[in-house]
C-alpha positions as CSV (number, residue, x, y, z in Angstrom):
1,M,0.0,0.0,0.0
2,I,2.8,2.3,0.8
3,W,4.4,1.6,-2.6
4,Y,1.1,2.3,-4.3
5,R,0.7,5.6,-2.6
6,H,4.2,6.6,-3.5
7,R,3.6,5.8,-7.2
8,I,0.4,7.9,-7.2
9,G,2.3,10.8,-5.6
10,C,5.0,10.7,-8.2
11,G,2.4,10.6,-10.9
12,L,0.8,13.7,-9.6
13,R,4.0,15.5,-9.3
14,G,5.0,14.5,-12.8
15,G,1.7,15.5,-14.2
16,A,1.9,18.9,-12.5
17,M,5.4,19.4,-13.7
18,A,4.4,18.5,-17.3
19,S,1.5,21.0,-17.1
20,I,3.9,23.7,-15.8
21,L,6.4,23.0,-18.6
22,A,3.7,23.1,-21.2
23,L,2.5,26.5,-19.9
24,L,6.0,27.8,-19.9
25,A,6.6,26.5,-23.5
26,A,3.4,28.1,-24.6
27,G,4.4,31.4,-23.0
28,C,7.8,31.3,-24.7
29,N,6.3,30.5,-28.0
30,E,3.9,33.4,-27.6
31,Q,6.7,35.8,-26.6
32,A,8.8,34.6,-29.6
33,G,6.0,35.2,-31.9
34,Y,5.5,38.7,-30.4
35,D,9.2,39.5,-30.8
36,K,9.1,38.3,-34.4
37,H,6.1,40.5,-35.1
38,E,7.8,43.5,-33.5
39,A,10.9,42.9,-35.6
40,N,8.9,42.8,-38.8
41,V,7.1,46.1,-38.0
42,A,8.6,48.7,-40.2
43,A,10.2,51.7,-38.5
44,P,8.2,54.9,-39.2
45,V,9.5,56.9,-42.2
46,P,10.8,60.3,-41.1
47,A,9.5,63.5,-42.6
48,M,11.6,64.5,-45.6
49,K,11.8,67.3,-48.1
50,P,13.7,67.7,-51.3
51,A,17.1,69.5,-51.3
52,P,17.7,72.4,-53.6
53,S,19.9,71.9,-56.7
54,T,23.6,72.6,-56.5
55,P,25.1,74.9,-59.1
56,I,26.4,72.0,-61.2
57,D,23.0,70.3,-61.2
58,T,21.4,73.6,-62.3
59,K,24.0,73.9,-65.1
60,R,23.3,70.4,-66.2
61,A,19.6,71.2,-66.4
62,E,20.5,74.0,-68.8
63,L,23.1,72.3,-70.9
64,G,22.2,68.6,-70.6
65,G,24.1,65.8,-68.9
66,E,23.7,63.6,-65.9
67,R,21.8,65.2,-63.0
68,W,21.2,64.5,-59.4
69,D,18.3,62.2,-59.0
70,P,15.8,63.4,-56.4
71,E,15.4,59.8,-55.2
72,W,19.0,60.1,-54.0
73,D,17.9,62.8,-51.5
74,K,15.6,60.2,-49.9
75,I,18.4,57.6,-49.7
76,V,20.7,60.1,-47.8
77,Q,17.9,61.3,-45.6
78,L,16.9,57.8,-44.6
79,A,20.5,56.9,-43.9
80,V,21.3,59.8,-41.6
81,P,21.4,58.6,-38.0
82,P,19.9,60.6,-35.1
83,E,23.3,61.7,-34.0
84,M,23.8,63.7,-37.2
85,L,20.6,65.6,-36.3
86,S,21.8,66.5,-32.8
87,H,24.2,68.9,-31.1
88,Q,26.9,66.2,-31.5
89,V,27.4,67.6,-35.0
90,P,30.6,69.7,-35.0
91,R,30.2,73.4,-34.9
92,D,31.9,74.1,-38.2
93,V,28.7,72.8,-39.9
94,R,27.6,76.4,-39.4
95,R,30.0,77.5,-42.0
96,F,27.5,76.2,-44.5
97,C,24.4,76.1,-42.4
98,P,24.4,78.9,-39.8
99,R,21.0,77.8,-38.3
100,F,21.7,74.1,-38.2
101,Y,21.2,73.6,-34.4
102,E,18.0,75.6,-34.5
103,M,16.3,73.9,-37.5
104,A,13.7,71.1,-37.4
105,E,14.9,67.6,-38.1
106,V,13.3,67.6,-41.5
107,D,15.4,70.6,-42.5
108,K,18.6,69.0,-41.1
109,R,17.9,66.0,-43.2
110,A,17.5,68.2,-46.3
111,F,20.8,69.9,-45.5
112,W,22.7,66.6,-45.4
113,A,21.1,65.6,-48.6
114,Y,22.3,68.8,-50.2
115,L,25.8,68.4,-48.7
116,F,26.1,64.9,-50.3
117,Q,24.8,66.2,-53.6
118,A,27.6,68.9,-53.5
119,L,30.1,66.2,-52.5
120,A,29.0,64.0,-55.4
121,G,29.2,67.0,-57.7
122,A,32.8,67.8,-56.6
123,E,33.9,64.2,-56.5
124,A,32.3,62.6,-59.5
125,G,30.4,65.4,-61.4
126,L,27.2,63.7,-60.3
127,K,28.0,60.6,-62.5
128,P,27.4,57.3,-60.6
129,A,29.7,55.3,-62.9
130,T,32.8,57.5,-62.4
131,R,36.0,55.6,-61.7
132,V,39.4,57.1,-60.9
133,R,42.8,55.6,-60.5
134,H,45.0,57.9,-58.5
135,T,48.7,58.3,-59.2
136,E,49.7,60.1,-56.0
137,P,52.0,57.8,-53.9
138,E,49.9,58.3,-50.7
139,V,46.7,57.0,-52.4
140,A,48.1,54.8,-55.2
141,V,48.2,51.7,-52.9
142,T,46.9,48.2,-53.2
143,D,43.2,47.6,-52.2
144,K,43.3,44.9,-49.6
145,V,40.0,43.5,-50.8
146,T,40.6,43.4,-54.5
147,G,44.3,42.9,-54.4
148,R,44.6,45.6,-57.2
149,K,45.6,49.2,-57.2
150,V,43.0,51.3,-55.5
151,R,40.3,52.9,-57.6
152,S,37.9,55.4,-56.3
153,E,34.4,54.7,-57.6
154,G,30.9,55.9,-57.7
155,L,29.2,59.2,-56.7
156,L,31.4,59.6,-53.7
157,Q,34.5,58.0,-55.0
158,L,34.7,55.1,-52.5
159,T,36.8,51.9,-52.5
160,Y,36.1,48.2,-51.8
161,E,38.1,48.5,-48.6
162,D,35.3,50.7,-47.2
163,Q,33.2,47.6,-47.0
164,R,35.5,46.3,-44.2
165,R,36.1,49.7,-42.6
166,Y,32.6,51.0,-42.4
167,G,30.3,48.0,-43.1
168,C,29.3,49.2,-46.6
169,E,27.2,47.0,-49.0
170,F,30.0,46.4,-51.5
171,D,30.5,42.9,-52.9
172,W,33.8,42.4,-54.7
173,D,33.3,38.7,-55.3
174,R,30.2,39.6,-57.3
175,D,31.5,42.7,-59.0
176,R,34.7,41.2,-60.2
177,T,32.7,39.2,-62.8
178,L,31.2,42.4,-64.3
179,K,32.7,45.0,-66.6
180,A,34.6,47.8,-64.8
181,D,31.9,50.5,-65.5
182,D,28.8,48.2,-65.2
183,P,26.2,50.2,-63.3
184,A,25.1,46.9,-61.7
185,K,28.3,46.8,-59.7
186,T,27.5,47.1,-56.0
187,I,30.0,49.9,-55.5
188,L,28.5,51.9,-58.4
189,Q,24.9,51.6,-57.3
190,P,23.9,55.1,-55.9
191,K,22.1,53.6,-52.9
192,N,25.1,51.6,-51.7
193,N,27.5,54.4,-52.5
194,L,25.6,57.1,-50.7
195,E,24.7,55.0,-47.7
196,C,28.4,54.2,-47.3
197,G,29.2,57.9,-47.5
198,V,26.9,58.6,-44.7
199,K,28.6,55.9,-42.6
200,I,32.0,57.4,-43.3
201,L,31.0,60.9,-42.4
202,E,29.2,59.7,-39.3
203,K,32.4,58.0,-38.1
204,Q,34.4,61.1,-38.7
205,I,32.2,63.7,-37.1
206,I,30.4,61.7,-34.4
207,E,32.5,58.7,-33.4
208,Q,35.9,60.4,-33.9
209,R,34.6,63.9,-33.1
210,K,36.5,65.5,-35.9
211,P,35.3,68.7,-37.6
212,L,33.3,68.4,-40.7
213,L,36.2,70.1,-42.5
214,S,39.2,68.2,-41.5
215,G,42.7,67.8,-42.9
216,S,42.5,64.1,-42.0
217,G,39.0,63.5,-43.3
218,Y,38.2,60.8,-45.8
219,W,37.5,63.1,-48.8
220,S,40.1,65.7,-50.0
221,T,37.0,67.8,-51.0
222,L,36.4,68.3,-47.2
223,R,40.0,69.4,-46.5
224,P,40.2,73.2,-46.6
225,G,43.1,74.6,-48.7
226,T,42.9,72.0,-51.4
227,V,41.7,72.6,-55.0
228,S,39.0,70.0,-54.7
229,Y,37.7,71.7,-51.5
230,R,37.2,75.0,-53.4
231,V,35.2,73.1,-56.0
232,F,33.1,71.6,-53.2
233,A,32.6,75.0,-51.5
234,K,31.3,76.5,-54.7
235,Q,28.6,73.8,-54.8
236,M,27.6,74.7,-51.2
237,T,26.2,78.1,-52.1
238,N,22.5,77.1,-52.5
239,V,21.9,75.3,-49.3
240,P,18.3,74.9,-48.1
241,G,16.6,78.2,-47.1
242,A,16.2,77.1,-43.5
243,C,20.0,77.2,-43.1
244,R,20.2,80.9,-43.6
245,V,20.0,83.4,-40.9
246,R,17.4,86.2,-41.0
247,G,18.5,88.7,-43.6
248,G,19.7,86.1,-46.1
249,R,23.3,85.8,-45.0
250,R,25.2,83.7,-47.7
251,V,27.2,80.7,-46.7
252,A,30.9,80.4,-47.3
253,S,32.1,79.8,-50.8
254,R,35.8,79.5,-50.2
């Protein structure tokens, strides 16, 4: 009888435990499903507005030639992280946008879109398939990804090494099978190129806390005193109206 009672007790305890485990499993499954649903919910799209045309884009409209695609404004604005809309942005941004810290986020996004349009104008003449092989000793080095001499490519003149440095969406294994100027190359696709550019600038001005205009910056076009910087500065003369102080003060052009 004692043995019988012991067996019944074990059965009850086992049954209760099984029920508890079943409830826990159901709860975990429900939570996993909830988390998966949350992950699949798209983040809200921020408010955006088109950026003005840079002088080179305006000239192209008059004379013909490749122009800045308004869709590229959206790519830049969606890629800009919150830190680049905050007071973490270095103060020299006011050289081009005096009211940057006072503006609404939608205007700050438009400013960044304009800046990257100006950068693409100075770097590549707004042509997505631009490829340049530099001869200067300091930049004529071997690309550690391709194993070939570095070439700057795309709207912002980037390299395959930037995939490793900044987590850019470039795929050399795929691109090596395509023609050098094939627009299907991942590095030449405007979305990949521009998003990579935002990551590079974010690292410089937010993570490394360098000025926007720095002698050690990624692009020579953002290094004051260079010829390419003067080209860039001339493109920065039609920034969004929200940047300008009352009275219409013009931004720097040199």
